[in-house]
Each structure stands twice: as structure tokens, then as C-alpha cells.
N, C-alpha and C positions, 0 to 999 in steps of 0.2 A: 616183671623181673624173672619170670620163668624162662625167658629166652637167653638169660645171661649165665655164664659159667660161674660157679662159686669163687673161682680164682680170677675173675675179670679184672683187668687193669684198664682204667678209663681216664684219658687225658682230656681236660676241658679248658676253656678259656678263662675260667674263674678260679680264684684261689680256693684250695691249695694246689690247683692245677692237676694233681694226680689223685685218683680215687681208686682204691683197691678193695675187691670183695663186694658182694652184692649189697651188704648193709651200707657201705659208704656210697656206692653208686645210687642206691635208692634214696639216701639222704640228699644227694646232690639233685636228683630229679624232683624231690619234694620242694627243695629250695627254689628250683626253677619254676615249678608250677605255682608256688606261693607268691612269686613275683608278679603275677598277672591278676588282673581283675576281669574275670570273664574268660571267654574262649581264647585259645591259642591256635593260630594257623601255622602249620608246618608243612610247607610245600617242598616236595623232593624233585630235584632237577638233575639231569645228566647222570643217572644211575648206571653204573657199570659193575658187573659181577664176574669174577673169575673163580673157577673151581678146579681143583686137582686132587683126586682121591678124597681124603678126609679133611682137607683144608680148603677154605674159601676166603676171599676178601671182596669187599665192595667199597667203592668210593662214589661220592655224590655231593651235590650242593643242596643246602636247605635254606629256604626263606622263612624265617621265624618272625611272625607278626602278631601283634595284639596290643591291648591296653594294659600298661603297667600299673601297679598299685599306686604309683605316684601320679596317675592320671595321664601320663605321656603315652601317646600312640606311637609304637615303634615297629620298624621292619628292619631286619638285619640278616645279611647273608652269612652263613657259616659253611665250612667245608667239613666233611665227615668221611673217615675211613674206618671200616669195620672188619675185624678179622674173626673168622668162625672156625670151629673144629667139630667134626662129627664124631660122636662117641656113643657107643651102644645104640646106634641108629638114629640119634637125635643131634641136630645141629644146635650148638650153643655159641653165643658171642663170647670170645675170650679176650678181645682187645677192641677198644674204640678210641678214636682220636678226633677231637673237634678243634678246628682252628678258625681264626677270625681274620678276614682280609683287612689289610691296613692301607691307608692313604700314605704313600711314601713321602709326600711333601710335608705332611703334618705329623706323621708317625702316630696317628690316631685311627681308631676303628673306622672302616669305610662303611657308610650307610648308602643304600641305593637312593637316587634322587626322587623317584616315584615308584610306587608299587601298583 
């Protein structure tokens, strides 16, 4: 959590969708970790970073895989955009947005056919 600004605003794919402040974001991460039985694989793809002065943003794809606590082995793609600001020589994440691709025919989350 040391990489997050105290005023972080984090949009996720799970309710309540918006988490503000490091306590709420940490709680969301704990909820995510607690949903897995064993290790979680988080592969980053297509990372792109842009920096100008004291502001930066990055966008990427993540493949999130692992065994859920209900026994289901899952792999799901998410998109991530991260905004950072440099203050007193340190870069902190001030905004993060996670989105989930959907299948437009079914309007349900899109899962990769094979990982």
C-alpha cells in the first residue's frame, strides 16, 4: 500500500465499484486475495507508460489466474489504467481503473478459451 496516495481513487469491476483512500483499497485487495485458494498468477501484457513532469500514467492488460475458494480454476483478462503523481521526490498512485472485457453477444464477462 506504500505505493498508493492516501487520496487514491480506485475503480474496480466489483461492487461498490469505487474505492477511495488506502483503507478502502486495501480492503478490496484483501477481499480479492481471500477469494483464492493458493497462489494467484497476474501476468502483465502490453504495458505502456507516459510521463510528463510530475504526472504519469500507464495502461496494460492483466491475465489473472488461479484456483478460487469454490474450487474453480479461473483465468480472466482485465484492463488496467494507473495514474501517478510525483510529490516530494516519490511517485504515488493517485488513480487506478480496472475494467473487464465483455462478450457483446451475451453481455457477460469474456473469458479466454485457453491459457
